[in-house]
All heavy atoms as TSV, in Angstrom:
chain	resi	resn	atom	element	x	y	z
A	1	MET	N	N	0.842	-1.165	0.000
A	1	MET	CA	C	0.000	0.000	0.000
A	1	MET	C	C	0.897	1.241	0.000
A	1	MET	O	O	1.510	1.582	0.994
A	1	MET	CB	C	-0.886	-0.044	1.243
A	1	MET	CG	C	-2.024	0.878	1.201
A	1	MET	SD	S	-3.315	0.553	2.436
A	1	MET	CE	C	-2.456	0.540	3.966
A	2	THR	N	N	0.946	1.908	-1.128
A	2	THR	CA	C	1.764	3.094	-1.295
A	2	THR	C	C	0.979	4.338	-0.878
A	2	THR	O	O	-0.191	4.479	-1.214
A	2	THR	CB	C	2.174	3.249	-2.776
A	2	THR	OG1	O	2.770	2.043	-3.207
A	2	THR	CG2	C	3.142	4.385	-2.957
A	3	LYS	N	N	1.622	5.235	-0.158
A	3	LYS	CA	C	0.956	6.469	0.258
A	3	LYS	C	C	0.574	7.276	-0.978
A	3	LYS	O	O	1.373	7.408	-1.909
A	3	LYS	CB	C	1.878	7.298	1.149
A	3	LYS	CG	C	2.128	6.678	2.495
A	3	LYS	CD	C	2.994	7.579	3.343
A	3	LYS	CE	C	3.221	6.963	4.706
A	3	LYS	NZ	N	4.012	7.846	5.560
A	4	ASN	N	N	-0.650	7.809	-0.989
A	4	ASN	CA	C	-1.057	8.639	-2.112
A	4	ASN	C	C	-1.866	9.869	-1.670
A	4	ASN	O	O	-2.489	10.520	-2.478
A	4	ASN	CB	C	-1.839	7.821	-3.152
A	4	ASN	CG	C	-3.120	7.225	-2.631
A	4	ASN	OD1	O	-3.514	7.457	-1.508
A	4	ASN	ND2	N	-3.762	6.431	-3.461
A	5	LEU	N	N	-1.844	10.188	-0.376
A	5	LEU	CA	C	-2.523	11.382	0.127
A	5	LEU	C	C	-1.507	12.363	0.688
A	5	LEU	O	O	-0.704	12.019	1.551
A	5	LEU	CB	C	-3.518	11.023	1.238
A	5	LEU	CG	C	-4.767	10.259	0.840
A	5	LEU	CD1	C	-5.610	9.967	2.069
A	5	LEU	CD2	C	-5.572	11.018	-0.169
A	6	GLY	N	N	-1.572	13.594	0.204
A	6	GLY	CA	C	-0.688	14.638	0.697
A	6	GLY	C	C	-1.214	15.262	1.979
A	6	GLY	O	O	-2.301	14.948	2.470
A	7	LYS	N	N	-0.434	16.178	2.526
A	7	LYS	CA	C	-0.751	16.796	3.814
A	7	LYS	C	C	-2.068	17.581	3.761
A	7	LYS	O	O	-2.918	17.432	4.638
A	7	LYS	CB	C	0.400	17.718	4.234
A	7	LYS	CG	C	0.230	18.331	5.583
A	7	LYS	CD	C	1.439	19.160	5.963
A	7	LYS	CE	C	1.274	19.745	7.345
A	7	LYS	NZ	N	2.443	20.527	7.742
A	8	ILE	N	N	-2.248	18.403	2.742
A	8	ILE	CA	C	-3.463	19.211	2.615
A	8	ILE	C	C	-4.686	18.310	2.455
A	8	ILE	O	O	-5.731	18.538	3.067
A	8	ILE	CB	C	-3.351	20.190	1.426
A	8	ILE	CG1	C	-2.178	21.145	1.619
A	8	ILE	CG2	C	-4.647	20.958	1.221
A	8	ILE	CD1	C	-2.298	22.082	2.791
A	9	ASP	N	N	-4.557	17.284	1.633
A	9	ASP	CA	C	-5.643	16.332	1.410
A	9	ASP	C	C	-6.036	15.641	2.719
A	9	ASP	O	O	-7.219	15.461	3.016
A	9	ASP	CB	C	-5.209	15.300	0.372
A	9	ASP	CG	C	-6.373	14.609	-0.300
A	9	ASP	OD1	O	-7.530	14.922	0.031
A	9	ASP	OD2	O	-6.124	13.747	-1.158
A	10	ARG	N	N	-5.052	15.270	3.517
A	10	ARG	CA	C	-5.317	14.616	4.802
A	10	ARG	C	C	-6.034	15.568	5.762
A	10	ARG	O	O	-6.963	15.175	6.465
A	10	ARG	CB	C	-4.019	14.122	5.406
A	10	ARG	CG	C	-3.416	12.965	4.609
A	10	ARG	CD	C	-2.051	12.568	5.100
A	10	ARG	NE	N	-2.155	12.082	6.472
A	10	ARG	CZ	C	-1.149	12.055	7.319
A	10	ARG	NH1	N	0.047	12.486	6.952
A	10	ARG	NH2	N	-1.309	11.585	8.539
A	11	ILE	N	N	-5.618	16.836	5.796
A	11	ILE	CA	C	-6.245	17.831	6.664
A	11	ILE	C	C	-7.703	18.049	6.269
A	11	ILE	O	O	-8.587	18.118	7.124
A	11	ILE	CB	C	-5.452	19.155	6.644
A	11	ILE	CG1	C	-4.098	18.965	7.337
A	11	ILE	CG2	C	-6.248	20.291	7.290
A	11	ILE	CD1	C	-3.144	20.120	7.165
A	12	ILE	N	N	-7.959	18.113	4.966
A	12	ILE	CA	C	-9.328	18.292	4.479
A	12	ILE	C	C	-10.203	17.120	4.899
A	12	ILE	O	O	-11.344	17.296	5.334
A	12	ILE	CB	C	-9.339	18.476	2.954
A	12	ILE	CG1	C	-8.731	19.831	2.587
A	12	ILE	CG2	C	-10.752	18.346	2.386
A	12	ILE	CD1	C	-8.476	20.025	1.116
A	13	ARG	N	N	-9.674	15.902	4.814
A	13	ARG	CA	C	-10.444	14.723	5.209
A	13	ARG	C	C	-10.726	14.711	6.708
A	13	ARG	O	O	-11.796	14.279	7.137
A	13	ARG	CB	C	-9.711	13.452	4.787
A	13	ARG	CG	C	-9.759	13.254	3.285
A	13	ARG	CD	C	-8.836	12.135	2.852
A	13	ARG	NE	N	-8.779	12.045	1.412
A	13	ARG	CZ	C	-9.376	11.090	0.700
A	13	ARG	NH1	N	-10.026	10.131	1.314
A	13	ARG	NH2	N	-9.298	11.089	-0.604
A	14	ILE	N	N	-9.795	15.189	7.512
A	14	ILE	CA	C	-10.032	15.272	8.959
A	14	ILE	C	C	-11.118	16.302	9.259
A	14	ILE	O	O	-11.986	16.076	10.103
A	14	ILE	CB	C	-8.718	15.579	9.717
A	14	ILE	CG1	C	-7.782	14.363	9.622
A	14	ILE	CG2	C	-8.984	15.957	11.164
A	14	ILE	CD1	C	-6.381	14.616	10.118
A	15	ILE	N	N	-11.094	17.426	8.547
A	15	ILE	CA	C	-12.130	18.445	8.718
A	15	ILE	C	C	-13.494	17.880	8.311
A	15	ILE	O	O	-14.501	18.114	8.997
A	15	ILE	CB	C	-11.785	19.724	7.920
A	15	ILE	CG1	C	-10.574	20.412	8.550
A	15	ILE	CG2	C	-12.981	20.668	7.840
A	15	ILE	CD1	C	-9.988	21.538	7.731
A	16	ILE	N	N	-13.535	17.124	7.222
A	16	ILE	CA	C	-14.784	16.482	6.794
A	16	ILE	C	C	-15.302	15.554	7.883
A	16	ILE	O	O	-16.497	15.540	8.190
A	16	ILE	CB	C	-14.574	15.731	5.457
A	16	ILE	CG1	C	-14.405	16.731	4.321
A	16	ILE	CG2	C	-15.728	14.772	5.171
A	16	ILE	CD1	C	-13.968	16.118	3.006
A	17	PHE	N	N	-14.395	14.776	8.488
A	17	PHE	CA	C	-14.788	13.891	9.586
A	17	PHE	C	C	-15.394	14.677	10.743
A	17	PHE	O	O	-16.446	14.315	11.274
A	17	PHE	CB	C	-13.576	13.084	10.060
A	17	PHE	CG	C	-13.801	12.374	11.363
A	17	PHE	CD1	C	-14.589	11.236	11.419
A	17	PHE	CD2	C	-13.244	12.853	12.536
A	17	PHE	CE1	C	-14.815	10.578	12.621
A	17	PHE	CE2	C	-13.451	12.210	13.739
A	17	PHE	CZ	C	-14.247	11.065	13.781
A	18	ILE	N	N	-14.749	15.754	11.129
A	18	ILE	CA	C	-15.230	16.569	12.246
A	18	ILE	C	C	-16.610	17.146	11.946
A	18	ILE	O	O	-17.517	17.101	12.791
A	18	ILE	CB	C	-14.216	17.683	12.596
A	18	ILE	CG1	C	-12.944	17.061	13.174
A	18	ILE	CG2	C	-14.815	18.701	13.560
A	18	ILE	CD1	C	-11.781	18.023	13.289
A	19	VAL	N	N	-16.790	17.671	10.744
A	19	VAL	CA	C	-18.082	18.256	10.367
A	19	VAL	C	C	-19.181	17.196	10.362
A	19	VAL	O	O	-20.265	17.398	10.918
A	19	VAL	CB	C	-17.984	18.954	8.991
A	19	VAL	CG1	C	-19.356	19.314	8.450
A	19	VAL	CG2	C	-17.107	20.188	9.081
A	20	MET	N	N	-18.903	16.050	9.742
A	20	MET	CA	C	-19.928	15.003	9.644
A	20	MET	C	C	-20.312	14.428	11.013
A	20	MET	O	O	-21.483	14.198	11.276
A	20	MET	CB	C	-19.468	13.897	8.706
A	20	MET	CG	C	-19.473	14.314	7.267
A	20	MET	SD	S	-18.987	12.958	6.216
A	20	MET	CE	C	-19.304	13.646	4.612
A	21	THR	N	N	-19.326	14.219	11.872
A	21	THR	CA	C	-19.653	13.688	13.203
A	21	THR	C	C	-20.373	14.735	14.050
A	21	THR	O	O	-21.261	14.392	14.820
A	21	THR	CB	C	-18.405	13.176	13.937
A	21	THR	OG1	O	-17.424	14.201	13.989
A	21	THR	CG2	C	-17.841	11.952	13.265
A	22	THR	N	N	-20.019	15.995	13.890
A	22	THR	CA	C	-20.707	17.065	14.611
A	22	THR	C	C	-22.171	17.155	14.176
A	22	THR	O	O	-23.064	17.300	15.017
A	22	THR	CB	C	-20.003	18.417	14.393
A	22	THR	OG1	O	-18.652	18.322	14.840
A	22	THR	CG2	C	-20.713	19.537	15.132
A	23	LEU	N	N	-22.408	17.056	12.874
A	23	LEU	CA	C	-23.786	17.088	12.379
A	23	LEU	C	C	-24.594	15.918	12.918
A	23	LEU	O	O	-25.768	16.075	13.272
A	23	LEU	CB	C	-23.799	17.061	10.844
A	23	LEU	CG	C	-23.356	18.331	10.136
A	23	LEU	CD1	C	-23.257	18.086	8.630
A	23	LEU	CD2	C	-24.306	19.477	10.431
A	24	TYR	N	N	-23.974	14.760	13.003
A	24	TYR	CA	C	-24.688	13.581	13.496
A	24	TYR	C	C	-24.960	13.674	14.992
A	24	TYR	O	O	-26.093	13.470	15.438
A	24	TYR	CB	C	-23.902	12.308	13.180
A	24	TYR	CG	C	-24.594	11.066	13.677
A	24	TYR	CD1	C	-25.690	10.545	13.007
A	24	TYR	CD2	C	-24.167	10.424	14.830
A	24	TYR	CE1	C	-26.340	9.417	13.461
A	24	TYR	CE2	C	-24.811	9.285	15.304
A	24	TYR	CZ	C	-25.899	8.783	14.604
A	24	TYR	OH	O	-26.550	7.675	15.068
A	25	PHE	N	N	-23.941	13.963	15.789
A	25	PHE	CA	C	-24.107	13.957	17.241
A	25	PHE	C	C	-24.871	15.175	17.779
A	25	PHE	O	O	-25.372	15.144	18.896
A	25	PHE	CB	C	-22.761	13.806	17.944
A	25	PHE	CG	C	-22.201	12.414	17.799
A	25	PHE	CD1	C	-21.040	12.194	17.080
A	25	PHE	CD2	C	-22.848	11.327	18.358
A	25	PHE	CE1	C	-20.526	10.909	16.931
A	25	PHE	CE2	C	-22.357	10.037	18.214
A	25	PHE	CZ	C	-21.185	9.833	17.502
A	26	SER	N	N	-24.969	16.248	16.976
A	26	SER	CA	C	-25.798	17.378	17.383
A	26	SER	C	C	-27.247	17.182	16.938
A	26	SER	O	O	-28.083	18.062	17.138
A	26	SER	CB	C	-25.245	18.677	16.802
A	26	SER	OG	O	-25.400	18.682	15.395
A	27	LYS	N	N	-27.501	16.044	16.315
A	27	LYS	CA	C	-28.838	15.666	15.832
A	27	LYS	C	C	-29.363	16.608	14.760
A	27	LYS	O	O	-30.573	16.751	14.574
A	27	LYS	CB	C	-29.818	15.541	16.990
A	27	LYS	CG	C	-29.367	14.569	18.049
A	27	LYS	CD	C	-30.492	13.777	18.601
A	27	LYS	CE	C	-30.071	12.953	19.791
A	27	LYS	NZ	N	-29.330	11.795	19.515
A	28	THR	N	N	-28.453	17.265	14.040
A	28	THR	CA	C	-28.841	18.078	12.898
A	28	THR	C	C	-29.243	17.171	11.743
A	28	THR	O	O	-30.197	17.444	11.025
A	28	THR	CB	C	-27.677	18.997	12.463
A	28	THR	OG1	O	-27.291	19.787	13.588
A	28	THR	CG2	C	-28.065	19.892	11.319
A	29	VAL	N	N	-28.511	16.083	11.574
A	29	VAL	CA	C	-28.822	15.075	10.563
A	29	VAL	C	C	-29.029	13.758	11.307
A	29	VAL	O	O	-28.156	13.318	12.052
A	29	VAL	CB	C	-27.669	14.939	9.540
A	29	VAL	CG1	C	-28.000	13.901	8.497
A	29	VAL	CG2	C	-27.354	16.269	8.889
A	30	THR	N	N	-30.192	13.157	11.108
A	30	THR	CA	C	-30.523	11.942	11.848
A	30	THR	C	C	-30.961	10.831	10.895
A	30	THR	O	O	-31.032	11.030	9.690
A	30	THR	CB	C	-31.663	12.210	12.851
A	30	THR	OG1	O	-32.807	12.656	12.135
A	30	THR	CG2	C	-31.266	13.229	13.893
A	31	GLY	N	N	-31.246	9.709	11.457
A	31	GLY	CA	C	-31.759	8.581	10.685
A	31	GLY	C	C	-30.700	7.946	9.802
A	31	GLY	O	O	-29.504	7.978	10.102
A	32	THR	N	N	-31.164	7.373	8.715
A	32	THR	CA	C	-30.274	6.670	7.788
A	32	THR	C	C	-29.241	7.608	7.180
A	32	THR	O	O	-28.067	7.247	7.070
A	32	THR	CB	C	-31.103	6.001	6.667
A	32	THR	OG1	O	-32.085	5.153	7.256
A	32	THR	CG2	C	-30.207	5.189	5.750
A	33	ILE	N	N	-29.662	8.794	6.808
A	33	ILE	CA	C	-28.727	9.769	6.227
A	33	ILE	C	C	-27.636	10.113	7.232
A	33	ILE	O	O	-26.458	10.221	6.876
A	33	ILE	CB	C	-29.470	11.051	5.782
A	33	ILE	CG1	C	-30.537	10.730	4.743
A	33	ILE	CG2	C	-28.498	12.094	5.259
A	33	ILE	CD1	C	-29.994	10.204	3.435
A	34	GLY	N	N	-27.997	10.266	8.477
A	34	GLY	CA	C	-27.024	10.556	9.527
A	34	GLY	C	C	-26.006	9.441	9.685
A	34	GLY	O	O	-24.813	9.687	9.841
A	35	LEU	N	N	-26.480	8.203	9.667
A	35	LEU	CA	C	-25.565	7.059	9.780
A	35	LEU	C	C	-24.637	6.952	8.576
A	35	LEU	O	O	-23.453	6.624	8.714
A	35	LEU	CB	C	-26.361	5.766	9.951
A	35	LEU	CG	C	-27.075	5.621	11.294
A	35	LEU	CD1	C	-27.953	4.379	11.295
A	35	LEU	CD2	C	-26.074	5.588	12.425
A	36	ILE	N	N	-25.166	7.253	7.399
A	36	ILE	CA	C	-24.327	7.237	6.190
A	36	ILE	C	C	-23.251	8.313	6.296
A	36	ILE	O	O	-22.083	8.070	5.978
A	36	ILE	CB	C	-25.185	7.411	4.929
A	36	ILE	CG1	C	-26.047	6.161	4.716
A	36	ILE	CG2	C	-24.325	7.699	3.708
A	36	ILE	CD1	C	-27.090	6.294	3.629
A	37	LEU	N	N	-23.622	9.515	6.753
A	37	LEU	CA	C	-22.630	10.585	6.946
A	37	LEU	C	C	-21.576	10.184	7.960
A	37	LEU	O	O	-20.384	10.449	7.775
A	37	LEU	CB	C	-23.310	11.872	7.402
A	37	LEU	CG	C	-23.970	12.730	6.342
A	37	LEU	CD1	C	-24.588	13.969	6.976
A	37	LEU	CD2	C	-22.986	13.128	5.266
A	38	LEU	N	N	-22.003	9.538	9.033
A	38	LEU	CA	C	-21.068	9.089	10.063
A	38	LEU	C	C	-20.097	8.056	9.495
A	38	LEU	O	O	-18.888	8.108	9.743
A	38	LEU	CB	C	-21.841	8.520	11.246
A	38	LEU	CG	C	-21.067	8.284	12.534
A	38	LEU	CD1	C	-20.510	9.593	13.061
A	38	LEU	CD2	C	-21.978	7.647	13.569
A	39	LEU	N	N	-20.604	7.129	8.694
A	39	LEU	CA	C	-19.764	6.117	8.058
A	39	LEU	C	C	-18.768	6.749	7.081
A	39	LEU	O	O	-17.578	6.418	7.090
A	39	LEU	CB	C	-20.633	5.086	7.335
A	39	LEU	CG	C	-19.893	3.986	6.588
A	39	LEU	CD1	C	-19.136	3.095	7.578
A	39	LEU	CD2	C	-20.857	3.172	5.761
A	40	LEU	N	N	-19.239	7.672	6.252
A	40	LEU	CA	C	-18.350	8.344	5.298
A	40	LEU	C	C	-17.288	9.179	6.017
A	40	LEU	O	O	-16.131	9.233	5.582
A	40	LEU	CB	C	-19.158	9.226	4.349
A	40	LEU	CG	C	-20.044	8.484	3.354
A	40	LEU	CD1	C	-20.888	9.471	2.555
A	40	LEU	CD2	C	-19.211	7.610	2.440
A	41	GLY	N	N	-17.665	9.807	7.117
A	41	GLY	CA	C	-16.698	10.553	7.919
A	41	GLY	C	C	-15.634	9.641	8.497
A	41	GLY	O	O	-14.453	9.975	8.521
A	42	GLY	N	N	-16.046	8.457	8.955
A	42	GLY	CA	C	-15.093	7.475	9.485
A	42	GLY	C	C	-14.131	6.988	8.410
A	42	GLY	O	O	-12.935	6.826	8.662
A	43	ILE	N	N	-14.648	6.778	7.213
A	43	ILE	CA	C	-13.785	6.362	6.097
A	43	ILE	C	C	-12.793	7.468	5.761
A	43	ILE	O	O	-11.611	7.194	5.505
A	43	ILE	CB	C	-14.641	5.975	4.881
A	43	ILE	CG1	C	-15.420	4.697	5.177
A	43	ILE	CG2	C	-13.781	5.819	3.621
A	43	ILE	CD1	C	-16.482	4.354	4.142
A	44	ALA	N	N	-13.255	8.720	5.764
A	44	ALA	CA	C	-12.360	9.852	5.488
A	44	ALA	C	C	-11.250	9.932	6.539
A	44	ALA	O	O	-10.083	10.149	6.209
A	44	ALA	CB	C	-13.155	11.157	5.454
A	45	LEU	N	N	-11.611	9.728	7.818
A	45	LEU	CA	C	-10.612	9.771	8.885
A	45	LEU	C	C	-9.612	8.623	8.738
A	45	LEU	O	O	-8.402	8.834	8.836
A	45	LEU	CB	C	-11.283	9.705	10.255
A	45	LEU	CG	C	-10.323	9.704	11.442
A	45	LEU	CD1	C	-9.572	11.026	11.520
A	45	LEU	CD2	C	-11.064	9.433	12.731
A	46	LEU	N	N	-10.111	7.435	8.495
A	46	LEU	CA	C	-9.234	6.276	8.351
A	46	LEU	C	C	-8.261	6.455	7.187
A	46	LEU	O	O	-7.060	6.200	7.328
A	46	LEU	CB	C	-10.064	5.001	8.149
A	46	LEU	CG	C	-9.264	3.718	7.991
A	46	LEU	CD1	C	-8.480	3.410	9.257
A	46	LEU	CD2	C	-10.180	2.573	7.636
A	47	SER	N	N	-8.754	6.933	6.061
A	47	SER	CA	C	-7.861	7.117	4.914
A	47	SER	C	C	-6.825	8.200	5.180
A	47	SER	O	O	-5.684	8.096	4.728
A	47	SER	CB	C	-8.653	7.431	3.644
A	47	SER	OG	O	-9.298	8.673	3.745
A	48	SER	N	N	-7.196	9.225	5.957
A	48	SER	CA	C	-6.208	10.267	6.260
A	48	SER	C	C	-5.154	9.768	7.243
A	48	SER	O	O	-3.998	10.172	7.184
A	48	SER	CB	C	-6.885	11.523	6.807
A	48	SER	OG	O	-7.352	11.326	8.111
A	49	LEU	N	N	-5.539	8.870	8.143
A	49	LEU	CA	C	-4.572	8.342	9.108
A	49	LEU	C	C	-3.546	7.421	8.455
A	49	LEU	O	O	-2.389	7.383	8.884
A	49	LEU	CB	C	-5.295	7.600	10.233
A	49	LEU	CG	C	-6.138	8.462	11.173
A	49	LEU	CD1	C	-6.882	7.583	12.173
A	49	LEU	CD2	C	-5.278	9.489	11.884
A	50	VAL	N	N	-3.947	6.687	7.426
A	50	VAL	CA	C	-3.012	5.773	6.761
A	50	VAL	C	C	-2.425	6.366	5.485
A	50	VAL	O	O	-1.616	5.729	4.812
A	50	VAL	CB	C	-3.661	4.401	6.461
A	50	VAL	CG1	C	-4.039	3.696	7.735
A	50	VAL	CG2	C	-4.847	4.544	5.536
A	51	SER	N	N	-2.830	7.587	5.129
A	51	SER	CA	C	-2.340	8.298	3.942
A	51	SER	C	C	-2.566	7.514	2.652
A	51	SER	O	O	-1.763	7.557	1.730
A	51	SER	CB	C	-0.855	8.630	4.070
A	51	SER	OG	O	-0.624	9.476	5.152
A	52	PHE	N	N	-3.684	6.803	2.577
A	52	PHE	CA	C	-3.975	6.000	1.398
A	52	PHE	C	C	-5.456	6.065	1.074
A	52	PHE	O	O	-6.299	5.926	1.948
A	52	PHE	CB	C	-3.577	4.540	1.626
A	52	PHE	CG	C	-3.877	3.643	0.462
A	52	PHE	CD1	C	-3.064	3.657	-0.653
A	52	PHE	CD2	C	-4.978	2.813	0.470
A	52	PHE	CE1	C	-3.348	2.842	-1.733
A	52	PHE	CE2	C	-5.272	1.995	-0.595
A	52	PHE	CZ	C	-4.453	2.008	-1.713
A	53	SER	N	N	-5.749	6.288	-0.207
A	53	SER	CA	C	-7.124	6.280	-0.685
A	53	SER	C	C	-7.252	5.266	-1.818
A	53	SER	O	O	-6.593	5.412	-2.853
A	53	SER	CB	C	-7.522	7.666	-1.196
A	53	SER	OG	O	-8.781	7.611	-1.822
A	54	PRO	N	N	-8.082	4.240	-1.640
A	54	PRO	CA	C	-8.265	3.248	-2.707
A	54	PRO	C	C	-8.820	3.865	-3.991
A	54	PRO	O	O	-8.467	3.438	-5.088
A	54	PRO	CB	C	-9.255	2.246	-2.117
A	54	PRO	CG	C	-9.280	2.486	-0.665
A	54	PRO	CD	C	-8.832	3.892	-0.444
A	55	VAL	N	N	-9.669	4.877	-3.863
A	55	VAL	CA	C	-10.229	5.529	-5.045
A	55	VAL	C	C	-9.122	6.231	-5.833
A	55	VAL	O	O	-9.080	6.168	-7.067
A	55	VAL	CB	C	-11.346	6.519	-4.650
A	55	VAL	CG1	C	-11.858	7.273	-5.851
A	55	VAL	CG2	C	-12.475	5.791	-3.948
A	56	TYR	N	N	-8.222	6.904	-5.124
A	56	TYR	CA	C	-7.087	7.535	-5.788
A	56	TYR	C	C	-6.233	6.490	-6.501
A	56	TYR	O	O	-5.727	6.723	-7.588
A	56	TYR	CB	C	-6.227	8.291	-4.780
A	56	TYR	CG	C	-6.710	9.676	-4.405
A	56	TYR	CD1	C	-8.010	10.089	-4.655
A	56	TYR	CD2	C	-5.849	10.572	-3.791
A	56	TYR	CE1	C	-8.436	11.348	-4.297
A	56	TYR	CE2	C	-6.272	11.837	-3.436
A	56	TYR	CZ	C	-7.568	12.218	-3.690
A	56	TYR	OH	O	-7.980	13.477	-3.344
A	57	GLU	N	N	-6.066	5.343	-5.870
A	57	GLU	CA	C	-5.259	4.262	-6.446
A	57	GLU	C	C	-5.871	3.776	-7.760
A	57	GLU	O	O	-5.162	3.556	-8.746
A	57	GLU	CB	C	-5.154	3.105	-5.450
A	57	GLU	CG	C	-4.255	1.990	-5.889
A	57	GLU	CD	C	-2.784	2.345	-5.813
A	57	GLU	OE1	O	-2.410	3.273	-5.077
A	57	GLU	OE2	O	-2.010	1.674	-6.506
A	58	ILE	N	N	-7.193	3.618	-7.792
A	58	ILE	CA	C	-7.886	3.151	-8.994
A	58	ILE	C	C	-7.674	4.118	-10.151
A	58	ILE	O	O	-7.417	3.706	-11.283
A	58	ILE	CB	C	-9.391	2.959	-8.710
A	58	ILE	CG1	C	-9.603	1.778	-7.763
A	58	ILE	CG2	C	-10.180	2.750	-10.005
A	58	ILE	CD1	C	-11.012	1.668	-7.212
A	59	PHE	N	N	-7.769	5.413	-9.869
A	59	PHE	CA	C	-7.647	6.423	-10.917
A	59	PHE	C	C	-6.217	6.919	-11.131
A	59	PHE	O	O	-5.976	7.789	-11.966
A	59	PHE	CB	C	-8.571	7.609	-10.630
A	59	PHE	CG	C	-10.025	7.258	-10.762
A	59	PHE	CD1	C	-10.835	7.167	-9.646
A	59	PHE	CD2	C	-10.581	6.989	-12.004
A	59	PHE	CE1	C	-12.173	6.833	-9.758
A	59	PHE	CE2	C	-11.917	6.653	-12.132
A	59	PHE	CZ	C	-12.716	6.572	-11.005
A	60	GLY	N	N	-5.273	6.387	-10.384
A	60	GLY	CA	C	-3.870	6.764	-10.556
A	60	GLY	C	C	-3.548	8.166	-10.071
A	60	GLY	O	O	-2.629	8.805	-10.569
A	61	ILE	N	N	-4.280	8.657	-9.095
A	61	ILE	CA	C	-4.071	10.001	-8.546
A	61	ILE	C	C	-3.196	9.904	-7.308
A	61	ILE	O	O	-3.323	8.985	-6.512
A	61	ILE	CB	C	-5.421	10.648	-8.167
A	61	ILE	CG1	C	-6.314	10.754	-9.392
A	61	ILE	CG2	C	-5.218	12.006	-7.519
A	61	ILE	CD1	C	-7.735	11.153	-9.067
A	62	SER	N	N	-2.295	10.862	-7.137
A	62	SER	CA	C	-1.486	10.925	-5.929
A	62	SER	C	C	-1.208	12.382	-5.595
A	62	SER	O	O	-0.738	13.139	-6.442
A	62	SER	CB	C	-0.164	10.184	-6.112
A	62	SER	OG	O	0.622	10.313	-4.948
A	63	THR	N	N	-1.530	12.787	-4.366
A	63	THR	CA	C	-1.205	14.126	-3.900
A	63	THR	C	C	-0.057	14.085	-2.904
A	63	THR	O	O	0.312	15.102	-2.344
A	63	THR	CB	C	-2.435	14.789	-3.248
A	63	THR	OG1	O	-2.883	13.992	-2.152
A	63	THR	CG2	C	-3.568	14.974	-4.250
A	64	TYR	N	N	0.493	12.895	-2.695
A	64	TYR	CA	C	1.586	12.702	-1.741
A	64	TYR	C	C	2.890	13.204	-2.354
A	64	TYR	O	O	3.235	12.869	-3.482
A	64	TYR	CB	C	1.713	11.223	-1.399
A	64	TYR	CG	C	2.806	10.909	-0.402
A	64	TYR	CD1	C	2.661	11.236	0.938
A	64	TYR	CD2	C	3.982	10.303	-0.807
A	64	TYR	CE1	C	3.650	10.950	1.849
A	64	TYR	CE2	C	4.974	10.014	0.107
A	64	TYR	CZ	C	4.801	10.338	1.433
A	64	TYR	OH	O	5.802	10.053	2.345
A	65	LYS	N	N	3.585	14.031	-1.606
A	65	LYS	CA	C	4.879	14.554	-2.036
A	65	LYS	C	C	5.946	14.019	-1.112
A	65	LYS	O	O	6.005	14.356	0.059
A	65	LYS	CB	C	4.890	16.074	-1.983
A	65	LYS	CG	C	3.797	16.746	-2.766
A	65	LYS	CD	C	4.206	17.005	-4.175
A	65	LYS	CE	C	3.231	17.864	-4.933
A	65	LYS	NZ	N	1.958	17.331	-5.219
A	66	ASP	N	N	6.816	13.154	-1.634
A	66	ASP	CA	C	7.911	12.607	-0.836
A	66	ASP	C	C	9.005	13.668	-0.739
A	66	ASP	O	O	9.436	14.223	-1.729
A	66	ASP	CB	C	8.445	11.348	-1.490
A	66	ASP	CG	C	9.409	10.589	-0.602
A	66	ASP	OD1	O	9.582	10.991	0.564
A	66	ASP	OD2	O	9.973	9.598	-1.066
A	67	LYS	N	N	9.458	13.952	0.456
A	67	LYS	CA	C	10.477	14.983	0.649
A	67	LYS	C	C	11.803	14.637	-0.003
A	67	LYS	O	O	12.612	15.498	-0.270
A	67	LYS	CB	C	10.660	15.261	2.141
A	67	LYS	CG	C	9.439	15.852	2.786
A	67	LYS	CD	C	9.733	16.280	4.197
A	67	LYS	CE	C	8.475	16.719	4.872
A	67	LYS	NZ	N	8.236	18.115	4.834
A	68	ASP	N	N	12.048	13.346	-0.254
A	68	ASP	CA	C	13.296	12.948	-0.897
A	68	ASP	C	C	13.282	13.208	-2.395
A	68	ASP	O	O	14.334	13.320	-3.017
A	68	ASP	CB	C	13.579	11.470	-0.647
A	68	ASP	CG	C	13.820	11.183	0.832
A	68	ASP	OD1	O	14.238	12.116	1.540
A	68	ASP	OD2	O	13.573	10.057	1.253
A	69	LEU	N	N	12.109	13.310	-2.992
A	69	LEU	CA	C	12.013	13.583	-4.433
A	69	LEU	C	C	12.077	15.068	-4.677
A	69	LEU	O	O	11.479	15.852	-3.989
A	69	LEU	CB	C	10.703	13.024	-4.996
A	69	LEU	CG	C	10.500	11.523	-4.875
A	69	LEU	CD1	C	9.129	11.152	-5.395
A	69	LEU	CD2	C	11.555	10.770	-5.663
A	70	LYS	N	N	12.825	15.452	-5.710
A	70	LYS	CA	C	12.947	16.875	-6.024
A	70	LYS	C	C	12.608	17.111	-7.456
A	70	LYS	O	O	12.833	16.410	-8.330
A	70	LYS	CB	C	14.348	17.360	-5.729
A	70	LYS	CG	C	14.686	17.130	-4.268
A	70	LYS	CD	C	15.369	18.293	-3.689
A	70	LYS	CE	C	15.607	17.917	-2.263
A	70	LYS	NZ	N	15.836	18.764	-1.330
C-alpha cells in the first residue's frame, strides 16, 4: 500500500470527519442519512490516518509529495 494522500488532502479529510460527526451527534442530521454521513466521515478519517485512498489508487491520482524527491 503506497501512500497517495498529501498533507493538505489529509487535513481536508479530517475536517470532513469533524463536520460530519458534529452534524450527526448534534442531531442536525438523523436517521439513515445521519448514519451514512457518520460512516463516510469514518472512512475519510481512516484514509487520512493511513495516507492512502483506494479511489485515488484506482484512478492513478497521488497528492503525496515525498520529501526525498525533487
